[in-house]
TORBAGU-374007 format. One record per residue (C-alpha): residue in one letter; x, z, y; residue number from 1. Coordinates in nm, 2 decimals. Layout:
+------+--------+--------+--------+-----+
! rest !      X !      Z !      Y !  nr !
+------+--------+--------+--------+-----+
!    A !      X !      Z !      Y ! NUM !
...
+------+--------+--------+--------+-----+
REM end
This chain:
+------+--------+--------+--------+-----+
! rest !      X !      Z !      Y !  nr !
+------+--------+--------+--------+-----+
!    M !   9.67 !  -9.30 !   1.70 !   1 !
!    R !   9.66 !  -9.61 !   1.93 !   2 !
!    M !   9.33 !  -9.80 !   1.95 !   3 !
!    K !   9.23 ! -10.08 !   2.17 !   4 !
!    G !   9.53 ! -10.03 !   2.40 !   5 !
!    V !   9.44 !  -9.67 !   2.47 !   6 !
!    E !   9.68 !  -9.39 !   2.38 !   7 !
!    K !   9.49 !  -9.11 !   2.21 !   8 !
!    Q !   9.61 !  -8.77 !   2.09 !   9 !
!    V !   9.53 !  -8.66 !   1.74 !  10 !
!    W !   9.51 !  -8.30 !   1.64 !  11 !
!    V !   9.48 !  -8.14 !   1.30 !  12 !
!    V !   9.28 !  -7.81 !   1.32 !  13 !
!    K !   9.29 !  -7.58 !   1.02 !  14 !
!    I !   9.03 !  -7.31 !   0.99 !  15 !
!    G !   9.08 !  -7.02 !   0.75 !  16 !
!    S !   8.83 !  -6.88 !   0.50 !  17 !
!    A !   8.79 !  -6.55 !   0.69 !  18 !
!    M !   8.69 !  -6.74 !   1.00 !  19 !
!    I !   8.45 !  -6.99 !   0.84 !  20 !
!    T !   8.28 !  -6.74 !   0.60 !  21 !
!    N !   8.28 !  -6.44 !   0.83 !  22 !
!    D !   8.51 !  -6.24 !   0.59 !  23 !
!    G !   8.33 !  -6.38 !   0.28 !  24 !
!    R !   7.97 !  -6.32 !   0.39 !  25 !
!    G !   7.89 !  -6.69 !   0.38 !  26 !
!    V !   7.94 !  -6.99 !   0.61 !  27 !
!    D !   7.91 !  -6.88 !   0.97 !  28 !
!    E !   7.70 !  -7.16 !   1.11 !  29 !
!    A !   7.72 !  -7.01 !   1.47 !  30 !
!    R !   8.10 !  -7.03 !   1.46 !  31 !
!    I !   8.09 !  -7.38 !   1.31 !  32 !
!    H !   7.85 !  -7.50 !   1.59 !  33 !
!    H !   8.09 !  -7.36 !   1.85 !  34 !
!    W !   8.39 !  -7.54 !   1.69 !  35 !
!    C !   8.19 !  -7.86 !   1.66 !  36 !
!    E !   8.10 !  -7.83 !   2.03 !  37 !
!    Q !   8.47 !  -7.79 !   2.12 !  38 !
!    V !   8.57 !  -8.09 !   1.90 !  39 !
!    A !   8.30 !  -8.30 !   2.07 !  40 !
!    K !   8.44 !  -8.21 !   2.42 !  41 !
!    L !   8.79 !  -8.29 !   2.29 !  42 !
!    H !   8.67 !  -8.63 !   2.19 !  43 !
!    E !   8.54 !  -8.68 !   2.55 !  44 !
!    K !   8.90 !  -8.60 !   2.67 !  45 !
!    G !   9.05 !  -8.86 !   2.43 !  46 !
!    I !   9.16 !  -8.61 !   2.17 !  47 !
!    Q !   9.06 !  -8.69 !   1.81 !  48 !
!    V !   9.04 !  -8.41 !   1.56 !  49 !
!    V !   9.10 !  -8.39 !   1.19 !  50 !
!    L !   8.96 !  -8.07 !   1.04 !  51 !
!    V !   9.12 !  -7.89 !   0.74 !  52 !
!    S !   8.85 !  -7.66 !   0.63 !  53 !
!    S !   8.90 !  -7.36 !   0.40 !  54 !
!    G !   8.61 !  -7.16 !   0.27 !  55 !
!    A !   8.48 !  -7.34 !  -0.04 !  56 !
!    V !   8.58 !  -7.07 !  -0.28 !  57 !
!    A !   8.45 !  -6.79 !  -0.06 !  58 !
!    E !   8.12 !  -6.97 !   0.00 !  59 !
!    G !   8.09 !  -7.03 !  -0.37 !  60 !
!    M !   8.15 !  -6.67 !  -0.44 !  61 !
!    K !   7.87 !  -6.58 !  -0.20 !  62 !
!    L !   7.63 !  -6.82 !  -0.35 !  63 !
!    L !   7.71 !  -6.71 !  -0.70 !  64 !
!    K !   7.68 !  -6.34 !  -0.59 !  65 !
!    W !   8.04 !  -6.26 !  -0.69 !  66 !
!    H !   8.19 !  -5.97 !  -0.49 !  67 !
!    E !   8.55 !  -5.99 !  -0.60 !  68 !
!    R !   8.77 !  -6.30 !  -0.61 !  69 !
!    P !   8.79 !  -6.39 !  -0.99 !  70 !
!    Q !   9.12 !  -6.42 !  -1.18 !  71 !
!    F !   9.03 !  -6.69 !  -1.42 !  72 !
!    L !   9.11 !  -7.04 !  -1.30 !  73 !
!    S !   8.78 !  -7.19 !  -1.44 !  74 !
!    E !   8.58 !  -6.93 !  -1.23 !  75 !
!    L !   8.78 !  -7.01 !  -0.92 !  76 !
!    Q !   8.72 !  -7.38 !  -0.97 !  77 !
!    A !   8.35 !  -7.32 !  -1.04 !  78 !
!    A !   8.32 !  -7.13 !  -0.71 !  79 !
!    A !   8.50 !  -7.41 !  -0.53 !  80 !
!    S !   8.26 !  -7.66 !  -0.68 !  81 !
!    V !   7.95 !  -7.47 !  -0.57 !  82 !
!    G !   8.09 !  -7.38 !  -0.23 !  83 !
!    Q !   8.23 !  -7.72 !  -0.13 !  84 !
!    S !   7.89 !  -7.90 !  -0.11 !  85 !
!    S !   7.75 !  -7.61 !   0.10 !  86 !
!    L !   8.06 !  -7.62 !   0.32 !  87 !
!    I !   8.04 !  -7.99 !   0.40 !  88 !
!    R !   7.67 !  -7.97 !   0.47 !  89 !
!    A !   7.74 !  -7.70 !   0.72 !  90 !
!    W !   7.99 !  -7.92 !   0.90 !  91 !
!    S !   7.75 !  -8.22 !   0.90 !  92 !
!    R !   7.48 !  -8.00 !   1.05 !  93 !
!    G !   7.72 !  -7.87 !   1.31 !  94 !
!    F !   7.82 !  -8.21 !   1.43 !  95 !
!    M !   7.48 !  -8.36 !   1.42 !  96 !
!    P !   7.38 !  -8.25 !   1.78 !  97 !
!    F !   7.69 !  -8.42 !   1.91 !  98 !
!    N !   7.62 !  -8.75 !   1.73 !  99 !
!    L !   7.95 !  -8.72 !   1.53 ! 100 !
!    N !   7.97 !  -8.81 !   1.16 ! 101 !
!    V !   8.19 !  -8.64 !   0.92 ! 102 !
!    G !   8.39 !  -8.78 !   0.63 ! 103 !
!    Q !   8.49 !  -8.55 !   0.35 ! 104 !
!    I !   8.83 !  -8.59 !   0.19 ! 105 !
!    L !   8.95 !  -8.37 !  -0.10 ! 106 !
!    L !   9.32 !  -8.37 !  -0.16 ! 107 !
!    T !   9.59 !  -8.20 !  -0.36 ! 108 !
!    H !   9.95 !  -8.16 !  -0.25 ! 109 !
!    E !  10.05 !  -8.42 !  -0.51 ! 110 !
!    D !   9.83 !  -8.68 !  -0.33 ! 111 !
!    A !  10.05 !  -8.66 !  -0.02 ! 112 !
!    A !  10.37 !  -8.69 !  -0.23 ! 113 !
!    D !  10.26 !  -9.01 !  -0.42 ! 114 !
!    R !  10.36 !  -9.33 !  -0.23 ! 115 !
!    Q !  10.04 !  -9.53 !  -0.29 ! 116 !
!    R !   9.80 !  -9.24 !  -0.24 ! 117 !
!    Y !   9.99 !  -9.14 !   0.07 ! 118 !
!    L !   9.91 !  -9.48 !   0.23 ! 119 !
!    N !   9.55 !  -9.47 !   0.10 ! 120 !
!    I !   9.49 !  -9.13 !   0.25 ! 121 !
!    K !   9.65 !  -9.22 !   0.58 ! 122 !
!    N !   9.45 !  -9.54 !   0.61 ! 123 !
!    T !   9.13 !  -9.36 !   0.53 ! 124 !
!    I !   9.19 !  -9.09 !   0.79 ! 125 !
!    N !   9.29 !  -9.34 !   1.06 ! 126 !
!    T !   8.98 !  -9.56 !   0.98 ! 127 !
!    L !   8.75 !  -9.26 !   1.01 ! 128 !
!    L !   8.91 !  -9.18 !   1.35 ! 129 !
!    Q !   8.87 !  -9.54 !   1.46 ! 130 !
!    Y !   8.50 !  -9.51 !   1.41 ! 131 !
!    D !   8.49 !  -9.16 !   1.58 ! 132 !
!    A !   8.40 !  -8.98 !   1.26 ! 133 !
!    V !   8.56 !  -8.64 !   1.20 ! 134 !
!    P !   8.76 !  -8.62 !   0.88 ! 135 !
!    V !   8.70 !  -8.28 !   0.71 ! 136 !
!    I !   8.97 !  -8.21 !   0.45 ! 137 !
!    N !   9.00 !  -7.95 !   0.19 ! 138 !
!    E !   9.20 !  -7.90 !  -0.13 ! 139 !
!    N !   9.05 !  -8.05 !  -0.44 ! 140 !
!    D !   9.03 !  -7.71 !  -0.60 ! 141 !
!    T !   8.80 !  -7.82 !  -0.88 ! 142 !
!    I !   9.08 !  -8.02 !  -1.05 ! 143 !
!    S !   9.40 !  -7.88 !  -0.91 ! 144 !
!    F !   9.58 !  -7.60 !  -1.09 ! 145 !
!    S !   9.89 !  -7.52 !  -0.88 ! 146 !
!    E !   9.71 !  -7.55 !  -0.54 ! 147 !
!    I !   9.43 !  -7.32 !  -0.63 ! 148 !
!    K !   9.66 !  -7.06 !  -0.79 ! 149 !
!    F !   9.95 !  -7.07 !  -0.55 ! 150 !
!    G !   9.88 !  -7.30 !  -0.27 ! 151 !
!    D !   9.71 !  -7.26 !   0.07 ! 152 !
!    N !   9.54 !  -7.48 !   0.33 ! 153 !
!    D !   9.80 !  -7.38 !   0.59 ! 154 !
!    T !  10.05 !  -7.60 !   0.40 ! 155 !
!    L !   9.79 !  -7.87 !   0.33 ! 156 !
!    G !   9.71 !  -7.89 !   0.70 ! 157 !
!    A !  10.08 !  -7.93 !   0.78 ! 158 !
!    L !  10.11 !  -8.21 !   0.52 ! 159 !
!    V !   9.81 !  -8.38 !   0.68 ! 160 !
!    A !   9.97 !  -8.34 !   1.03 ! 161 !
!    N !  10.29 !  -8.48 !   0.89 ! 162 !
!    L !  10.10 !  -8.77 !   0.73 ! 163 !
!    I !   9.92 !  -8.89 !   1.04 ! 164 !
!    E !  10.19 !  -8.77 !   1.29 ! 165 !
!    A !   9.96 !  -8.55 !   1.47 ! 166 !
!    D !  10.04 !  -8.43 !   1.82 ! 167 !
!    N !   9.93 !  -8.08 !   1.76 ! 168 !
!    Y !   9.85 !  -7.87 !   1.45 ! 169 !
!    I !   9.62 !  -7.58 !   1.54 ! 170 !
!    I !   9.58 !  -7.30 !   1.29 ! 171 !
!    L !   9.26 !  -7.09 !   1.37 ! 172 !
!    T !   9.30 !  -6.75 !   1.20 ! 173 !
!    D !   9.18 !  -6.39 !   1.23 ! 174 !
!    Q !   9.50 !  -6.29 !   1.42 ! 175 !
!    E !   9.57 !  -6.34 !   1.79 ! 176 !
!    G !   9.90 !  -6.51 !   1.70 ! 177 !
!    V !  10.25 !  -6.42 !   1.57 ! 178 !
!    Y !  10.38 !  -6.07 !   1.65 ! 179 !
!    E !  10.72 !  -5.93 !   1.63 ! 180 !
!    A !  10.59 !  -5.68 !   1.37 ! 181 !
!    D !  10.26 !  -5.65 !   1.18 ! 182 !
!    P !  10.01 !  -5.54 !   1.44 ! 183 !
!    R !   9.79 !  -5.37 !   1.17 ! 184 !
!    K !  10.08 !  -5.13 !   1.10 ! 185 !
!    N !  10.24 !  -5.12 !   1.44 ! 186 !
!    P !   9.99 !  -5.13 !   1.73 ! 187 !
!    D !  10.27 !  -5.16 !   1.98 ! 188 !
!    A !  10.40 !  -5.49 !   1.84 ! 189 !
!    K !  10.44 !  -5.76 !   2.10 ! 190 !
!    M !  10.30 !  -6.11 !   2.05 ! 191 !
!    I !  10.53 !  -6.41 !   2.06 ! 192 !
!    H !  10.38 !  -6.67 !   2.29 ! 193 !
!    E !  10.62 !  -6.95 !   2.23 ! 194 !
!    A !  10.92 !  -7.01 !   2.00 ! 195 !
!    D !  11.10 !  -7.29 !   1.82 ! 196 !
!    A !  10.93 !  -7.37 !   1.49 ! 197 !
!    H !  11.26 !  -7.33 !   1.31 ! 198 !
!    D !  11.36 !  -7.00 !   1.46 ! 199 !
!    E !  11.49 !  -6.82 !   1.16 ! 200 !
!    R !  11.39 !  -6.48 !   1.31 ! 201 !
!    L !  11.02 !  -6.56 !   1.28 ! 202 !
!    L !  10.99 !  -6.53 !   0.90 ! 203 !
!    G !  11.15 !  -6.19 !   0.91 ! 204 !
!    M !  10.88 !  -6.07 !   1.15 ! 205 !
!    V !  10.58 !  -6.15 !   0.94 ! 206 !
!    T !  10.42 !  -6.05 !   0.61 ! 207 !
!    S !  10.34 !  -6.28 !   0.32 ! 208 !
!    E !  10.03 !  -6.09 !   0.23 ! 209 !
!    G !   9.70 !  -6.28 !   0.25 ! 210 !
!    G !   9.35 !  -6.15 !   0.32 ! 211 !
!    K !   9.08 !  -6.07 !   0.07 ! 212 !
!    F !   8.95 !  -6.43 !   0.06 ! 213 !
!    G !   9.26 !  -6.62 !   0.16 ! 214 !
!    T !   9.57 !  -6.71 !  -0.03 ! 215 !
!    G !   9.84 !  -6.68 !   0.24 ! 216 !
!    G !   9.92 !  -6.47 !   0.54 ! 217 !
!    M !  10.12 !  -6.53 !   0.85 ! 218 !
!    Y !  10.43 !  -6.62 !   0.64 ! 219 !
!    T !  10.26 !  -6.94 !   0.51 ! 220 !
!    K !  10.16 !  -7.03 !   0.87 ! 221 !
!    I !  10.52 !  -7.01 !   0.98 ! 222 !
!    T !  10.65 !  -7.21 !   0.69 ! 223 !
!    A !  10.37 !  -7.47 !   0.75 ! 224 !
!    S !  10.49 !  -7.51 !   1.11 ! 225 !
!    H !  10.83 !  -7.61 !   0.97 ! 226 !
!    I !  10.66 !  -7.90 !   0.77 ! 227 !
!    A !  10.46 !  -8.01 !   1.08 ! 228 !
!    A !  10.77 !  -8.00 !   1.30 ! 229 !
!    T !  10.94 !  -8.26 !   1.09 ! 230 !
!    S !  10.70 !  -8.52 !   1.23 ! 231 !
!    G !  10.73 !  -8.39 !   1.59 ! 232 !
!    T !  10.41 !  -8.19 !   1.57 ! 233 !
!    N !  10.37 !  -7.86 !   1.76 ! 234 !
!    T !  10.19 !  -7.58 !   1.59 ! 235 !
!    Y !   9.96 !  -7.33 !   1.75 ! 236 !
!    I !   9.85 !  -7.01 !   1.58 ! 237 !
!    V !   9.54 !  -6.88 !   1.75 ! 238 !
!    K !   9.25 !  -6.64 !   1.69 ! 239 !
!    G !   8.97 !  -6.86 !   1.57 ! 240 !
!    D !   8.67 !  -6.68 !   1.72 ! 241 !
!    R !   8.83 !  -6.67 !   2.06 ! 242 !
!    P !   8.58 !  -6.85 !   2.29 ! 243 !
!    N !   8.69 !  -7.21 !   2.36 ! 244 !
!    A !   9.03 !  -7.17 !   2.19 ! 245 !
!    L !   9.07 !  -7.54 !   2.13 ! 246 !
!    L !   8.97 !  -7.63 !   2.49 ! 247 !
!    D !   9.21 !  -7.37 !   2.62 ! 248 !
!    I !   9.49 !  -7.54 !   2.43 ! 249 !
!    A !   9.39 !  -7.88 !   2.57 ! 250 !
!    N !   9.40 !  -7.73 !   2.92 ! 251 !
!    A !   9.75 !  -7.59 !   2.86 ! 252 !
!    A !   9.63 !  -7.23 !   2.88 ! 253 !
!    K !   9.85 !  -6.96 !   2.73 ! 254 !
!    V !   9.68 !  -6.87 !   2.41 ! 255 !
!    G !   9.81 !  -6.76 !   2.07 ! 256 !
!    T !  10.16 !  -6.86 !   1.96 ! 257 !
!    K !  10.30 !  -7.20 !   2.02 ! 258 !
!    L !  10.57 !  -7.31 !   1.77 ! 259 !
!    K !  10.75 !  -7.61 !   1.92 ! 260 !
!    A !  10.88 !  -7.90 !   1.72 ! 261 !
!    D !  11.25 !  -7.99 !   1.78 ! 262 !
!    G !  11.27 !  -8.36 !   1.84 ! 263 !
!    S !  11.04 !  -8.65 !   1.87 ! 264 !
!    V !  10.82 !  -8.81 !   1.59 ! 265 !
!    I !  11.04 !  -9.12 !   1.60 ! 266 !
!    A !  11.36 !  -8.91 !   1.56 ! 267 !
!    A !  11.22 !  -8.72 !   1.27 ! 268 !
!    K !  11.09 !  -9.03 !   1.10 ! 269 !
!    K !  11.42 !  -9.22 !   1.15 ! 270 !
!    R !  11.62 !  -8.93 !   1.00 ! 271 !
!    W !  11.39 !  -8.94 !   0.69 ! 272 !
!    M !  11.40 !  -9.31 !   0.64 ! 273 !
!    L !  11.77 !  -9.35 !   0.70 ! 274 !
!    A !  11.83 !  -9.07 !   0.44 ! 275 !
!    Q !  11.65 !  -9.27 !   0.17 ! 276 !
!    K !  11.92 !  -9.43 !  -0.05 ! 277 !
!    Q !  11.69 !  -9.63 !  -0.28 ! 278 !
!    I !  11.59 !  -9.93 !  -0.08 ! 279 !
!    K !  11.39 ! -10.15 !  -0.32 ! 280 !
!    G !  11.34 ! -10.46 !  -0.11 ! 281 !
!    H !  11.41 ! -10.67 !   0.20 ! 282 !
!    L !  11.19 ! -10.88 !   0.42 ! 283 !
!    V !  11.33 ! -11.17 !   0.62 ! 284 !
!    I !  11.14 ! -11.21 !   0.94 ! 285 !
!    D !  11.14 ! -11.48 !   1.20 ! 286 !
!    D !  11.25 ! -11.45 !   1.57 ! 287 !
!    G !  10.89 ! -11.41 !   1.69 ! 288 !
!    A !  10.83 ! -11.11 !   1.46 ! 289 !
!    V !  11.17 ! -10.96 !   1.57 ! 290 !
!    K !  11.07 ! -10.98 !   1.93 ! 291 !
!    A !  10.72 ! -10.85 !   1.86 ! 292 !
!    M !  10.85 ! -10.55 !   1.68 ! 293 !
!    L !  11.16 ! -10.46 !   1.89 ! 294 !
!    E !  11.04 ! -10.55 !   2.24 ! 295 !
!    D !  10.66 ! -10.53 !   2.22 ! 296 !
!    G !  10.62 ! -10.24 !   1.98 ! 297 !
!    K !  10.40 ! -10.45 !   1.74 ! 298 !
!    S !  10.34 ! -10.41 !   1.37 ! 299 !
!    L !  10.48 ! -10.66 !   1.12 ! 300 !
!    L !  10.22 ! -10.92 !   1.02 ! 301 !
!    P !  10.26 ! -11.15 !   0.72 ! 302 !
!    I !  10.27 ! -11.46 !   0.94 ! 303 !
!    G !  10.61 ! -11.35 !   1.07 ! 304 !
!    V !  10.77 ! -11.30 !   0.72 ! 305 !
!    I !  10.98 ! -11.59 !   0.59 ! 306 !
!    A !  11.10 ! -11.44 !   0.26 ! 307 !
!    V !  11.08 ! -11.13 !   0.04 ! 308 !
!    D !  11.35 ! -11.00 !  -0.19 ! 309 !
!    G !  11.33 ! -10.72 !  -0.45 ! 310 !
!    N !  11.06 ! -10.56 !  -0.66 ! 311 !
!    F !  10.88 ! -10.29 !  -0.47 ! 312 !
!    D !  10.54 ! -10.12 !  -0.46 ! 313 !
!    R !  10.31 ! -10.00 !  -0.18 ! 314 !
!    G !  10.46 !  -9.72 !   0.01 ! 315 !
!    D !  10.82 !  -9.80 !  -0.07 ! 316 !
!    I !  11.07 !  -9.83 !   0.21 ! 317 !
!    V !  11.18 ! -10.19 !   0.28 ! 318 !
!    V !  11.45 ! -10.32 !   0.51 ! 319 !
!    C !  11.36 ! -10.59 !   0.76 ! 320 !
!    I !  11.64 ! -10.84 !   0.84 ! 321 !
!    D !  11.64 ! -11.13 !   1.09 ! 322 !
!    Q !  11.73 ! -11.49 !   1.01 ! 323 !
!    E !  12.10 ! -11.42 !   1.05 ! 324 !
!    G !  12.09 ! -11.14 !   0.79 ! 325 !
!    R !  12.11 ! -10.85 !   1.04 ! 326 !
!    E !  11.91 ! -10.54 !   0.97 ! 327 !
!    I !  11.67 ! -10.46 !   1.25 ! 328 !
!    G !  11.47 ! -10.18 !   1.09 ! 329 !
!    R !  11.30 ! -10.01 !   0.80 ! 330 !
!    G !  10.94 !  -9.94 !   0.72 ! 331 !
!    L !  10.68 !  -9.84 !   0.46 ! 332 !
!    S !  10.53 ! -10.15 !   0.30 ! 333 !
!    N !  10.15 ! -10.17 !   0.28 ! 334 !
!    Y !  10.17 ! -10.43 !   0.00 ! 335 !
!    H !  10.35 ! -10.49 !  -0.33 ! 336 !
!    S !  10.63 ! -10.74 !  -0.32 ! 337 !
!    L !  10.44 ! -10.98 !  -0.54 ! 338 !
!    E !  10.14 ! -10.96 !  -0.30 ! 339 !
!    I !  10.37 ! -11.04 !  -0.01 ! 340 !
!    E !  10.51 ! -11.34 !  -0.18 ! 341 !
!    N !  10.15 ! -11.48 !  -0.19 ! 342 !
!    I !  10.08 ! -11.42 !   0.18 ! 343 !
!    L !  10.41 ! -11.53 !   0.34 ! 344 !
!    R !  10.35 ! -11.71 !   0.67 ! 345 !
!    T !   9.98 ! -11.63 !   0.64 ! 346 !
!    P !   9.76 ! -11.53 !   0.93 ! 347 !
!    S !   9.61 ! -11.19 !   0.87 ! 348 !
!    S !   9.26 ! -11.34 !   0.88 ! 349 !
!    E !   9.35 ! -11.54 !   0.57 ! 350 !
!    I !   9.49 ! -11.26 !   0.35 ! 351 !
!    V !   9.16 ! -11.21 !   0.17 ! 352 !
!    D !   9.15 ! -11.58 !   0.09 ! 353 !
!    K !   9.50 ! -11.56 !  -0.07 ! 354 !
!    L !   9.46 ! -11.23 !  -0.25 ! 355 !
!    G !   9.09 ! -11.19 !  -0.30 ! 356 !
!    Y !   9.10 ! -10.86 !  -0.10 ! 357 !
!    I !   9.27 ! -10.71 !   0.20 ! 358 !
!    I !   9.44 ! -10.37 !   0.22 ! 359 !
!    T !   9.53 ! -10.39 !   0.59 ! 360 !
!    D !   9.62 ! -10.66 !   0.84 ! 361 !
!    E !   9.98 ! -10.54 !   0.87 ! 362 !
!    L !  10.26 ! -10.55 !   0.61 ! 363 !
!    I !  10.43 ! -10.27 !   0.80 ! 364 !
!    H !  10.24 ! -10.07 !   1.06 ! 365 !
!    R !  10.43 !  -9.97 !   1.37 ! 366 !
!    N !  10.36 !  -9.60 !   1.30 ! 367 !
!    N !  10.55 !  -9.64 !   0.97 ! 368 !
!    W !  10.85 !  -9.83 !   1.12 ! 369 !
!    V !  11.19 !  -9.73 !   1.27 ! 370 !
!    E !  11.43 !  -9.96 !   1.44 ! 371 !
!    T !  11.79 !  -9.94 !   1.31 ! 372 !
!    Q !  11.96 ! -10.20 !   1.53 ! 373 !
+------+--------+--------+--------+-----+
REM end
C-alpha cells in the first residue's frame, strides 16, 4: 500500500487455533502480547500487518466447557459466537500498550468472490491501514455453512493476501515448517527451507490431517500458498511460538519454509484481467489522464473521463481508451456506469455534491489497473 508518497510493505499474518488458544486451553494472552509487540515493531519498520486470527471456535468451546469439538453445525456456530467476542477483546488488550487500534472484519469466502463486496472489503482494509489500525480478520462462522464445515483460515488468509496484494503471507503454526515427510512419524525428515510455491512435489510430502482444534493441516497451507502466489505474494510457514518469528522474517533470517511466488504482482494481475472475456464497459479518457496513468503511475479520476459506454457495476472490469479509440489498459471500476455518467469531468472533491455520497476519490485505483498498450 502506498501512502503519502511512501512505499510500505503489507503483510498478512495468519495464526492458527492451536497457537492462539494453547491447544484449546483458551486464548493465550502472553503469546498474543508477544505477537502484538512484534507487529508494533514491524510498524516502526514501515511494515503494516493484517491479522487473520483463528481461535473463535476453540475459545468458545473453552468458555462453554466443551471438551470435544461438536459435530452439529449449530453448536459449532454457537461456539464461534461466544468465542469471537472474547478473541477480539484479547487482541484489543494486546495492542493497547502499543497505542494501536484493531478493526474486526468477519468474512466468508463468498465475500471475496463477490465483485461489490470485494471492493468494499479491500477499501475497508486499506482505510484501516491508512489510519495505522490493525485489521483482525476471521471467518464469519456464525452464518457460514461451507466455511465452518469444510473451510479453513489458511485459505481465507491467502484470499486476503490476494485481495490486498500483500508482499508476504506468514502462516504461524505449531510446526517448524514444511518437511519432506511427516516429522511426527519420521523424526529424520528434513525441513524444506525454500521452494517455489507451485512445486508439485510439495503436496506429496505433506499430510492433509488437521489438529484437534483446527480444520486443516500442512496440505491446506501449501494449497493456500498457491492462491497467494497468484498475486505475487510469498508465503512463509513458521512455528508461531518461536521468539520474534515475524521480526526474523523482516530481517531476512532463515526461519521456517519460504514458498516463493513466481512472477510479479503486476504480471499476475495482468494475466487475470486479460483472461476476462466479459468486458462490460469502456471509459474514454483525455490526454492528461492517459499521461497520468501511463507515465506517472496515477489512479484514474473522474475529471479525466470524457465518456462512458456500457452498463457495468462496481467491481466489473472496464477498458480505458484514449481519444483516438486505442485501448491503453483495463481496471476494476469503483463506481456503477450510471454513477460515472453523473460525475464525468468532475473534480473528486465534488463527487459528493453530484451523487450525494462518495465511495472513493478514484474511478479506478492504480492497484486495480493494468496497462495493455
